[in-house]
Residue frames as a rotation matrix with the C-alpha (Angstrom) as fourth column:
MET 1
0.170 0.601 0.781 -61.16
0.972 0.025 -0.232 82.65
-0.159 0.799 -0.580 -39.80
PRO 2
-0.853 -0.509 0.112 -60.23
0.521 -0.842 0.142 85.91
0.021 0.180 0.983 -41.51
PRO 3
-0.350 0.756 -0.553 -62.66
0.160 -0.534 -0.830 88.77
-0.923 -0.379 0.066 -41.02
SER 4
0.266 0.547 0.794 -65.13
0.921 0.099 -0.377 89.49
-0.285 0.832 -0.477 -43.79
PRO 5
-0.531 -0.426 0.732 -64.57
0.679 -0.731 0.067 92.57
0.507 0.533 0.678 -45.98
GLU 6
0.393 0.761 0.516 -67.46
0.174 -0.612 0.771 94.19
0.903 -0.213 -0.373 -44.08
LYS 7
0.856 -0.126 -0.502 -65.78
0.513 0.074 0.855 93.55
-0.070 -0.989 0.128 -40.70
LEU 8
-0.194 -0.979 0.066 -62.47
0.972 -0.183 0.145 94.83
-0.130 0.092 0.987 -42.07
GLN 9
-0.266 0.168 0.949 -64.18
0.422 -0.865 0.271 98.04
0.867 0.473 0.159 -43.23
LYS 10
0.786 0.611 0.100 -65.78
0.141 -0.334 0.932 98.49
0.602 -0.718 -0.348 -39.80
ALA 11
0.622 -0.640 -0.451 -62.34
0.692 0.181 0.698 98.00
-0.365 -0.747 0.556 -38.23
GLY 12
0.638 -0.319 -0.701 -60.97
-0.266 -0.945 0.189 100.80
-0.723 0.066 -0.688 -40.40
PHE 13
-0.466 -0.805 0.366 -59.38
0.100 0.363 0.926 98.81
-0.879 0.468 -0.089 -43.25
HIS 14
0.574 0.585 -0.573 -59.84
-0.572 -0.215 -0.792 99.21
-0.586 0.782 0.211 -46.99
GLU 15
0.675 -0.289 0.679 -58.83
0.538 0.823 -0.184 96.96
-0.505 0.490 0.711 -49.86
VAL 16
0.134 -0.736 -0.663 -55.48
-0.415 -0.650 0.637 98.01
-0.900 0.190 -0.393 -51.31
ARG 17
-0.164 -0.230 -0.959 -54.89
-0.982 0.131 0.136 95.37
0.094 0.964 -0.248 -53.97
SER 18
0.922 0.383 0.056 -55.54
-0.380 0.923 -0.055 91.83
-0.073 0.029 0.997 -55.03
VAL 19
-0.041 -0.961 0.272 -52.53
-0.786 0.199 0.585 89.62
-0.617 -0.190 -0.764 -54.35
LEU 20
-0.974 -0.174 0.146 -53.84
-0.059 0.814 0.577 86.45
-0.220 0.554 -0.803 -56.02
ASP 21
-0.092 0.960 -0.263 -57.01
-0.996 -0.084 0.039 85.75
0.015 0.265 0.964 -57.97
GLU 22
0.687 0.450 0.571 -58.52
-0.509 0.859 -0.065 82.27
-0.520 -0.246 0.818 -58.32
ALA 23
0.900 -0.395 -0.184 -56.15
0.049 0.512 -0.857 81.28
0.433 0.762 0.481 -61.14
GLY 24
0.085 -0.912 0.400 -53.19
-0.618 -0.364 -0.697 82.63
0.782 -0.188 -0.595 -59.17
ILE 25
0.176 0.054 0.983 -54.14
-0.923 0.357 0.146 80.55
-0.343 -0.933 0.112 -56.13
GLN 26
0.946 0.220 0.239 -54.32
-0.127 0.927 -0.352 77.43
-0.299 0.303 0.905 -58.31
ARG 27
0.610 -0.788 -0.088 -50.91
-0.096 0.037 -0.995 78.15
0.787 0.615 -0.053 -59.87
ALA 28
-0.055 -0.634 0.772 -49.39
-0.908 -0.290 -0.303 78.73
0.416 -0.717 -0.559 -56.42
LEU 29
0.443 0.291 0.848 -50.83
-0.710 0.691 0.134 75.46
-0.547 -0.662 0.513 -55.10
ARG 30
0.986 -0.135 -0.098 -49.52
0.030 0.722 -0.691 73.49
0.164 0.678 0.716 -58.10
ARG 31
0.235 -0.956 0.174 -46.04
-0.362 -0.252 -0.897 74.91
0.902 0.148 -0.406 -57.51
MET 32
-0.005 -0.184 0.983 -46.30
-0.999 -0.038 -0.012 74.17
0.039 -0.982 -0.184 -53.78
ALA 33
0.830 0.371 0.417 -47.34
-0.398 0.917 -0.024 70.55
-0.391 -0.146 0.909 -54.41
THR 34
0.779 -0.602 -0.177 -44.38
0.094 0.390 -0.916 70.03
0.621 0.697 0.360 -56.73
GLU 35
-0.022 -0.823 0.568 -41.98
-0.639 -0.425 -0.641 71.54
0.769 -0.377 -0.516 -54.19
LEU 36
0.330 0.208 0.921 -43.32
-0.910 0.330 0.252 69.37
-0.251 -0.921 0.298 -51.36
VAL 37
0.986 0.047 0.160 -42.78
-0.002 0.962 -0.272 66.18
-0.166 0.268 0.949 -53.36
GLU 38
0.523 -0.850 0.058 -39.31
0.024 -0.053 -0.998 67.33
0.852 0.524 -0.007 -54.48
GLN 39
0.011 -0.523 0.852 -38.24
-0.876 -0.415 -0.244 68.26
0.481 -0.744 -0.463 -50.94
ASN 40
0.411 0.241 0.879 -39.37
-0.730 0.664 0.160 64.83
-0.546 -0.707 0.449 -49.74
ALA 41
-0.686 -0.651 -0.326 -37.70
-0.699 0.462 0.546 63.05
-0.205 0.602 -0.772 -52.71
GLY 42
-0.741 0.520 -0.424 -41.07
0.087 0.701 0.708 61.52
0.666 0.488 -0.564 -53.57
THR 43
0.028 0.891 0.454 -44.31
-0.644 -0.331 0.689 60.78
0.764 -0.311 0.565 -51.76
GLU 44
0.049 -0.030 -0.998 -43.18
0.424 0.906 -0.006 57.98
0.905 -0.423 0.057 -49.46
ASN 45
-0.228 -0.064 -0.972 -43.98
0.971 0.059 -0.232 58.62
0.072 -0.996 0.048 -45.78
LEU 46
-0.975 -0.038 0.219 -45.45
0.053 -0.996 0.065 62.03
0.216 0.075 0.974 -46.65
VAL 47
-0.193 0.945 -0.263 -48.69
0.979 0.203 0.013 63.11
0.065 -0.255 -0.965 -44.94
LEU 48
-0.611 0.098 0.785 -50.65
0.124 -0.968 0.217 66.37
0.782 0.230 0.580 -45.07
VAL 49
-0.272 0.544 -0.794 -52.28
0.957 0.069 -0.281 68.00
-0.098 -0.836 -0.539 -42.04
GLY 50
-0.247 0.290 0.925 -54.50
0.382 -0.848 0.368 71.02
0.890 0.444 0.099 -42.60
ILE 51
-0.872 -0.032 -0.489 -54.75
0.467 -0.355 -0.810 73.53
-0.148 -0.934 0.325 -39.76
ARG 52
0.102 0.983 0.151 -58.36
0.988 -0.118 0.101 74.60
0.118 0.139 -0.983 -39.24
THR 53
0.284 0.938 0.198 -59.90
-0.062 0.224 -0.973 76.63
-0.957 0.264 0.122 -40.72
ARG 54
0.752 0.109 -0.650 -58.47
-0.604 -0.282 -0.746 77.54
-0.264 0.953 -0.146 -44.14
GLY 55
-0.383 -0.924 0.014 -55.55
-0.866 0.364 0.342 75.14
-0.321 0.119 -0.940 -43.95
VAL 56
-0.200 0.379 0.903 -57.98
-0.030 0.919 -0.393 72.25
-0.979 -0.106 -0.172 -44.40
PRO 57
0.840 0.527 0.129 -59.27
0.089 0.101 -0.991 73.08
-0.535 0.844 0.038 -47.92
LEU 58
0.468 -0.754 -0.460 -55.74
-0.883 -0.401 -0.242 74.07
-0.002 0.519 -0.854 -48.94
ALA 59
-0.480 -0.625 0.616 -54.43
-0.633 0.733 0.250 70.67
-0.607 -0.270 -0.747 -47.76
GLU 60
0.248 0.666 0.704 -57.28
0.170 0.685 -0.708 68.95
-0.954 0.296 0.057 -49.62
ARG 61
0.923 0.085 -0.375 -56.33
-0.321 -0.369 -0.872 70.80
-0.213 0.926 -0.313 -52.80
LEU 62
-0.014 -0.994 -0.111 -52.63
-0.992 0.000 0.126 69.98
-0.125 0.112 -0.986 -52.40
ARG 63
-0.326 -0.033 0.945 -53.58
-0.262 0.963 -0.057 66.33
-0.908 -0.266 -0.323 -51.91
ALA 64
0.679 0.664 0.313 -55.64
0.159 0.283 -0.946 66.34
-0.717 0.692 0.087 -55.13
ILE 65
0.709 -0.487 -0.510 -52.78
-0.705 -0.481 -0.521 67.95
0.008 0.729 -0.684 -57.08
VAL 66
-0.356 -0.864 0.355 -50.24
-0.848 0.458 0.266 65.41
-0.392 -0.207 -0.896 -55.80
ALA 67
-0.010 0.438 0.899 -52.66
0.044 0.898 -0.438 62.58
-0.999 0.035 -0.028 -56.68
GLU 68
0.917 0.378 -0.131 -53.02
-0.074 -0.163 -0.984 64.00
-0.393 0.912 -0.121 -60.19
GLN 69
0.526 -0.778 -0.343 -49.29
-0.833 -0.391 -0.391 64.54
0.170 0.491 -0.854 -60.70
GLU 70
-0.485 -0.837 0.253 -47.86
-0.874 0.460 -0.154 61.53
0.013 -0.296 -0.955 -58.86
GLY 71
-0.041 0.562 -0.826 -50.71
-0.407 0.746 0.527 59.00
0.913 0.358 0.198 -58.89
VAL 72
-0.604 -0.197 -0.772 -50.55
0.595 0.533 -0.602 58.72
0.530 -0.823 -0.205 -55.08
THR 73
0.408 0.765 0.499 -53.22
0.021 -0.554 0.832 59.79
0.913 -0.329 -0.242 -52.60
LEU 74
-0.671 -0.733 0.112 -51.48
-0.034 -0.120 -0.992 61.14
0.741 -0.669 0.055 -49.51
PRO 75
-0.150 0.580 -0.801 -52.99
0.962 0.273 0.017 60.65
0.228 -0.768 -0.599 -46.04
LEU 76
-0.404 0.124 0.906 -54.81
0.042 -0.987 0.154 63.78
0.914 0.100 0.394 -44.92
GLY 77
-0.319 0.273 -0.907 -55.43
0.942 0.198 -0.271 64.96
0.106 -0.941 -0.321 -41.36
LEU 78
0.250 0.468 0.848 -57.30
0.205 -0.881 0.426 67.91
0.946 0.067 -0.317 -39.86
LEU 79
-0.420 -0.539 -0.730 -55.89
0.843 0.065 -0.533 69.76
0.335 -0.840 0.427 -36.87
ASP 80
0.649 0.571 0.503 -57.65
0.237 -0.780 0.579 72.15
0.723 -0.257 -0.642 -34.50
ILE 81
-0.364 -0.903 -0.227 -55.15
0.618 -0.052 -0.784 74.16
0.697 -0.426 0.577 -32.45
THR 82
0.341 0.601 0.723 -57.64
-0.060 -0.753 0.655 76.23
0.938 -0.266 -0.221 -30.43
LEU 83
0.990 0.127 -0.062 -56.72
0.046 0.127 0.991 74.80
0.134 -0.984 0.120 -27.02
TYR 84
0.296 -0.952 -0.075 -52.99
0.947 0.283 0.152 75.09
-0.124 -0.116 0.985 -27.81
ARG 85
0.291 -0.150 0.945 -53.13
0.427 -0.863 -0.269 78.81
0.856 0.482 -0.187 -28.57
ASP 86
-0.600 -0.599 -0.531 -51.22
0.747 -0.183 -0.639 81.01
0.285 -0.780 0.557 -26.14
ASP 87
-0.893 0.329 0.308 -54.11
-0.370 -0.925 -0.084 83.51
0.258 -0.188 0.948 -26.11
VAL 88
-0.312 0.830 -0.462 -56.88
0.265 0.543 0.797 81.01
0.912 0.126 -0.389 -25.29
VAL 89
-0.087 0.230 -0.969 -56.79
0.994 0.087 -0.069 82.04
0.068 -0.969 -0.236 -21.62
PHE 90
-0.526 -0.243 -0.815 -56.09
0.428 -0.904 -0.006 85.72
-0.736 -0.351 0.579 -22.26
GLY 91
-0.376 0.425 -0.823 -58.98
-0.431 -0.867 -0.250 87.31
-0.820 0.261 0.510 -24.06
LEU 92
-0.920 0.188 -0.344 -60.06
-0.255 0.380 0.889 84.72
0.298 0.906 -0.302 -26.62
PRO 93
-0.398 0.833 0.384 -63.81
-0.838 -0.160 -0.522 84.88
-0.374 -0.529 0.762 -26.03
ASP 94
0.449 0.720 0.528 -65.67
-0.491 0.693 -0.528 81.56
-0.746 -0.022 0.665 -26.13
PRO 95
-0.575 -0.717 -0.395 -63.11
-0.740 0.248 0.625 79.50
-0.350 0.651 -0.673 -28.07
GLU 96
0.610 0.777 -0.153 -64.82
-0.741 0.491 -0.458 77.24
-0.281 0.393 0.876 -30.60
VAL 97
-0.449 -0.781 0.434 -63.09
-0.580 0.624 0.524 73.86
-0.680 -0.016 -0.733 -30.63
GLN 98
0.509 0.528 -0.680 -63.54
-0.860 0.352 -0.370 71.79
0.044 0.773 0.633 -33.78
PRO 99
0.897 -0.118 0.425 -62.61
-0.004 0.961 0.277 68.14
-0.441 -0.250 0.862 -34.25
THR 100
-0.086 -0.938 -0.337 -59.07
-0.941 -0.035 0.338 67.03
-0.329 0.346 -0.879 -34.93
SER 101
0.894 0.364 0.260 -58.75
-0.247 0.887 -0.391 64.00
-0.373 0.286 0.883 -37.19
LEU 102
-0.085 -0.936 -0.342 -55.44
-0.996 0.084 0.017 62.19
0.013 0.342 -0.939 -37.54
GLU 103
0.738 0.565 0.369 -56.49
-0.563 0.817 -0.126 58.69
-0.372 -0.115 0.921 -38.64
PHE 104
0.757 -0.586 -0.290 -52.98
0.157 0.593 -0.790 57.47
0.634 0.552 0.541 -39.46
PRO 105
0.586 -0.605 -0.538 -49.73
0.744 0.140 0.653 56.99
-0.320 -0.783 0.533 -37.54
LEU 106
0.956 -0.293 -0.019 -47.38
-0.286 -0.917 -0.279 59.97
0.064 0.272 -0.960 -37.42
ARG 107
0.416 -0.849 0.324 -44.28
-0.257 0.232 0.938 58.06
-0.872 -0.474 -0.122 -36.33
ASP 108
-0.375 -0.744 0.552 -41.64
0.433 0.386 0.815 57.85
-0.820 0.545 0.177 -39.08
GLN 109
0.376 0.551 0.745 -43.71
0.926 -0.189 -0.327 60.17
-0.039 0.813 -0.581 -41.30
THR 110
-0.894 -0.449 0.003 -42.91
0.447 -0.888 0.106 63.58
-0.045 0.096 0.994 -42.71
VAL 111
0.088 0.960 -0.264 -45.86
0.916 -0.183 -0.358 65.70
-0.392 -0.210 -0.896 -41.63
VAL 112
-0.793 -0.231 0.564 -46.62
0.475 -0.814 0.335 68.75
0.382 0.533 0.755 -43.76
LEU 113
-0.231 0.688 -0.688 -48.62
0.656 -0.412 -0.632 71.32
-0.719 -0.597 -0.356 -41.80
VAL 114
-0.580 0.133 0.804 -50.73
0.704 -0.414 0.576 73.40
0.410 0.900 0.147 -44.19
ASP 115
-0.073 0.560 -0.826 -52.10
0.699 -0.562 -0.442 76.85
-0.711 -0.609 -0.351 -43.37
ASP 116
0.668 0.430 0.608 -53.33
0.742 -0.452 -0.496 79.90
0.062 0.782 -0.620 -45.26
VAL 117
0.630 -0.419 0.654 -51.25
-0.154 -0.893 -0.423 82.79
0.761 0.166 -0.627 -43.83
LEU 118
0.190 -0.662 -0.725 -48.01
0.949 0.312 -0.037 82.75
0.251 -0.681 0.688 -41.85
PHE 119
0.633 0.062 0.772 -47.75
-0.034 -0.994 0.108 85.88
0.773 -0.095 -0.627 -39.71
THR 120
0.469 -0.446 0.762 -46.40
-0.864 -0.409 0.293 85.89
0.181 -0.796 -0.578 -36.13
GLY 121
-0.447 -0.603 -0.661 -45.71
-0.458 0.789 -0.410 82.14
0.769 0.119 -0.629 -36.00
ARG 122
-0.625 0.206 0.753 -47.92
-0.751 0.107 -0.652 81.58
-0.215 -0.973 0.088 -32.97
THR 123
0.542 0.834 -0.102 -50.46
-0.821 0.500 -0.274 79.41
-0.178 0.232 0.956 -34.81
ILE 124
0.412 -0.459 -0.788 -47.67
-0.381 0.699 -0.606 77.17
0.828 0.549 0.113 -36.08
ARG 125
-0.693 -0.629 0.353 -46.12
-0.566 0.170 -0.807 76.92
0.447 -0.759 -0.474 -32.61
ALA 126
-0.135 0.747 0.651 -49.51
-0.860 0.237 -0.451 75.75
-0.492 -0.621 0.611 -31.33
ALA 127
0.730 0.401 -0.553 -49.79
-0.656 0.637 -0.404 73.26
0.190 0.658 0.729 -34.21
LEU 128
-0.163 -0.874 -0.457 -46.35
-0.451 0.478 -0.754 71.85
0.877 0.083 -0.473 -33.41
ASP 129
-0.711 -0.041 0.702 -47.37
-0.698 0.167 -0.697 71.33
-0.088 -0.985 -0.147 -29.78
ALA 130
0.314 0.928 0.199 -50.58
-0.839 0.370 -0.399 69.61
-0.444 -0.042 0.895 -30.87
ILE 131
0.554 -0.167 -0.815 -48.80
-0.562 0.647 -0.515 67.28
0.614 0.744 0.265 -33.31
MET 132
-0.508 -0.855 -0.106 -46.20
-0.462 0.374 -0.805 66.30
0.727 -0.360 -0.584 -30.71
ASP 133
-0.367 0.471 0.802 -49.01
-0.851 0.179 -0.494 65.37
-0.376 -0.864 0.335 -28.30
PHE 134
0.724 0.650 -0.231 -50.15
-0.682 0.627 -0.375 62.76
-0.099 0.429 0.898 -30.84
ASP 135
0.804 -0.529 0.272 -46.78
0.528 0.845 0.085 61.22
-0.275 0.076 0.958 -31.69
ARG 136
0.188 -0.832 -0.521 -43.24
-0.219 -0.553 0.804 61.97
-0.957 -0.037 -0.287 -32.79
PRO 137
0.983 0.172 0.065 -43.00
0.030 0.197 -0.980 62.30
-0.181 0.965 0.188 -36.59
ARG 138
0.260 -0.926 0.275 -39.71
0.952 0.293 0.086 61.88
-0.160 0.239 0.958 -38.43
ALA 139
-0.877 -0.480 0.008 -39.97
0.472 -0.859 0.199 65.50
-0.089 0.179 0.980 -39.60
ILE 140
0.270 0.929 -0.254 -42.46
0.750 -0.369 -0.549 68.35
-0.603 -0.042 -0.796 -39.69
ARG 141
-0.788 -0.426 0.445 -42.59
0.615 -0.573 0.541 70.75
0.025 0.700 0.714 -42.63
LEU 142
-0.136 0.736 -0.663 -44.70
0.343 -0.593 -0.729 73.87
-0.930 -0.326 -0.172 -43.16
ALA 143
-0.721 0.041 0.692 -46.55
0.675 -0.183 0.715 74.88
0.155 0.982 0.104 -46.32
VAL 144
-0.166 0.661 -0.732 -48.43
0.429 -0.620 -0.657 78.21
-0.888 -0.423 -0.181 -46.40
LEU 145
0.416 0.390 0.821 -50.25
0.909 -0.170 -0.379 79.95
-0.008 0.905 -0.426 -49.20
VAL 146
0.612 -0.154 0.776 -49.13
0.092 -0.960 -0.263 83.41
0.786 0.232 -0.573 -47.97
ASP 147
-0.009 -0.636 -0.771 -46.11
1.000 -0.010 -0.004 84.50
-0.005 -0.771 0.636 -45.92
ARG 148
0.682 0.394 0.616 -46.82
0.444 -0.893 0.078 88.07
0.581 0.220 -0.784 -44.84
GLY 149
-0.373 -0.892 0.256 -43.80
0.214 -0.351 -0.911 88.57
0.903 -0.285 0.322 -42.57
GLY 150
0.102 0.386 0.917 -44.03
-0.697 -0.630 0.342 89.97
0.710 -0.674 0.205 -39.04
ARG 151
0.229 -0.037 -0.973 -42.73
0.317 0.948 0.039 86.94
0.920 -0.317 0.229 -37.18
GLU 152
0.478 -0.061 0.876 -42.64
-0.795 -0.455 0.402 86.98
0.374 -0.888 -0.266 -33.37
LEU 153
0.582 -0.297 0.757 -41.25
-0.295 0.790 0.537 83.44
-0.758 -0.536 0.372 -33.14
PRO 154
-0.367 -0.819 -0.441 -38.36
-0.771 0.002 0.637 81.84
-0.520 0.574 -0.632 -35.06
ILE 155
0.009 0.488 0.873 -40.60
0.301 0.831 -0.468 79.92
-0.954 0.267 -0.140 -37.48
ALA 156
-0.453 -0.171 -0.875 -40.24
-0.738 -0.479 0.476 79.76
-0.501 0.861 0.090 -41.27
ALA 157
0.664 0.726 0.178 -42.21
-0.435 0.568 -0.699 77.99
-0.608 0.387 0.693 -43.97
ASP 158
-0.307 -0.727 0.615 -40.60
0.156 0.599 0.786 75.31
-0.939 0.337 -0.070 -46.13
VAL 159
-0.656 0.211 0.725 -42.96
0.750 0.071 0.658 75.98
0.087 0.975 -0.204 -49.03
VAL 160
-0.386 0.480 -0.788 -44.68
0.163 -0.805 -0.570 79.32
-0.908 -0.348 0.232 -49.73
GLY 161
0.246 0.572 0.783 -47.22
0.918 0.121 -0.377 80.18
-0.310 0.811 -0.496 -52.42
VAL 162
0.291 -0.142 0.946 -46.62
0.469 -0.841 -0.270 83.94
0.834 0.523 -0.178 -52.33
THR 163
-0.350 -0.449 -0.823 -44.77
0.928 -0.286 -0.239 86.39
-0.128 -0.847 0.516 -50.09
VAL 164
0.411 0.536 0.737 -46.45
0.520 -0.802 0.293 89.69
0.748 0.263 -0.609 -49.25
ALA 165
-0.748 -0.635 -0.195 -44.66
0.560 -0.445 -0.699 92.47
0.357 -0.632 0.688 -47.39
ALA 166
0.313 0.905 0.288 -47.40
0.392 -0.399 0.829 93.71
0.865 -0.146 -0.480 -45.05
ARG 167
-0.540 -0.450 0.712 -46.84
-0.392 -0.614 -0.685 96.24
0.745 -0.649 0.155 -42.29
LYS 168
-0.909 0.008 -0.417 -47.58
0.287 0.739 -0.610 94.63
0.304 -0.674 -0.673 -38.94
THR 169
-0.548 0.730 -0.409 -50.45
0.524 -0.082 -0.848 96.71
-0.652 -0.679 -0.337 -37.56
GLU 170
-0.403 0.368 -0.838 -51.37
-0.511 -0.850 -0.127 98.91
-0.759 0.377 0.531 -40.53
GLU 171
-0.232 0.275 -0.933 -52.04
-0.929 0.222 0.296 96.10
0.289 0.935 0.205 -43.01
THR 172
-0.153 0.193 0.969 -53.61
-0.450 0.859 -0.242 92.65
-0.880 -0.474 -0.044 -43.08
VAL 173
-0.771 -0.091 -0.630 -53.91
-0.611 0.384 0.692 89.85
0.179 0.919 -0.352 -45.62
ALA 174
-0.008 0.833 0.553 -57.19
-0.658 0.412 -0.631 88.01
-0.753 -0.369 0.545 -46.12
VAL 175
-0.961 -0.202 -0.188 -57.43
-0.276 0.681 0.678 84.65
-0.009 0.703 -0.711 -47.90
HIS 176
0.009 0.996 0.091 -60.88
-0.816 0.060 -0.574 83.82
-0.577 -0.069 0.814 -49.25
LEU 177
-0.959 -0.282 0.003 -61.57
-0.240 0.823 0.514 80.26
-0.148 0.492 -0.858 -50.41
ARG 178
-0.468 0.836 -0.287 -64.74
-0.634 -0.091 0.768 79.21
0.616 0.541 0.572 -52.20
GLU 179
-0.381 0.304 -0.873 -65.34
0.427 0.895 0.126 76.33
0.820 -0.325 -0.471 -49.77
GLN 180
-0.298 0.170 -0.939 -65.78
0.951 -0.035 -0.308 78.75
-0.085 -0.985 -0.152 -46.86
ASP 181
-0.668 -0.061 -0.741 -66.42
0.170 -0.983 -0.072 82.18
-0.724 -0.175 0.667 -48.32
GLN 182
0.319 0.946 -0.064 -69.61
0.090 -0.098 -0.991 81.85
-0.944 0.310 -0.117 -50.37
GLY 183
0.728 -0.020 0.686 -67.69
0.654 0.324 -0.684 81.14
-0.209 0.946 0.249 -53.56
ARG 184
0.886 -0.461 -0.051 -65.22
-0.461 -0.863 -0.206 84.00
0.051 0.205 -0.977 -53.22
GLU 185
0.696 -0.702 0.152 -61.67
0.675 0.711 0.197 82.98
-0.246 -0.034 0.969 -54.14
ASP 186
0.529 -0.604 0.596 -58.79
0.160 -0.619 -0.769 85.44
0.833 0.502 -0.231 -53.78
VAL 187
0.072 -0.567 -0.820 -56.03
0.991 -0.052 0.123 86.81
-0.113 -0.822 0.558 -51.58
VAL 188
0.533 0.255 0.807 -56.35
0.423 -0.906 0.007 90.52
0.733 0.338 -0.590 -50.77
LEU 189
-0.590 -0.697 -0.408 -54.13
0.769 -0.333 -0.545 93.05
0.244 -0.635 0.733 -48.99
TYR 190
0.605 0.772 0.195 -56.01
0.595 -0.601 0.534 95.50
0.530 -0.207 -0.823 -46.77
ALA 191
-0.630 -0.772 0.091 -54.62
0.529 -0.512 -0.677 98.67
0.569 -0.378 0.731 -45.17
ARG 192
-0.160 0.538 -0.827 -55.89
0.891 -0.281 -0.355 100.73
-0.424 -0.794 -0.435 -42.26
THR 193
0.373 0.409 0.832 -57.74
0.747 -0.665 -0.008 103.80
0.550 0.625 -0.554 -43.50
GLU 194
-0.752 -0.657 0.059 -55.99
0.532 -0.657 -0.535 107.06
0.390 -0.371 0.843 -42.65
ALA 195
0.008 0.772 -0.636 -58.02
0.940 -0.222 -0.258 109.17
-0.341 -0.596 -0.727 -40.17
């Protein structure tokens, strides 16, 4: 879960600029849904899996857009990667594990992992490990609303809503979605305040 604007301010960050407003997020998701269907040459054997926390509402929205555009309701799963994180043992205080729900077979499917921000790649590595513990899909794709750069692992998204060049430690990107952020809906770039 991204920190609140208040927590970011306490940590020494200030809002630099809005990257996407509510309408911009909707446009990005429509484009992403179209790209996912095109890359798969249709909707056959295509399933969406949202990575908790903000990947879930994004996957739900992509599913609704595909249903509207293609007349097909894709299977939707929810994935918690907490216990697969490489920092769960080293300093992640009281990890909060939420349910994973994959109520459909993964074998012979193209699984689209959906997340809000792609940064180091460690969350996606954990998600890949979790998916492979369930079954062996035909293929795994990655759709993210924001790619902010700064990769530490060789992981790239197949579909990206927007790319933001953010400096690794001096800047951060926060995605706010109305389902989880008291109605707030935007993507904002924050920078560390100069001392």
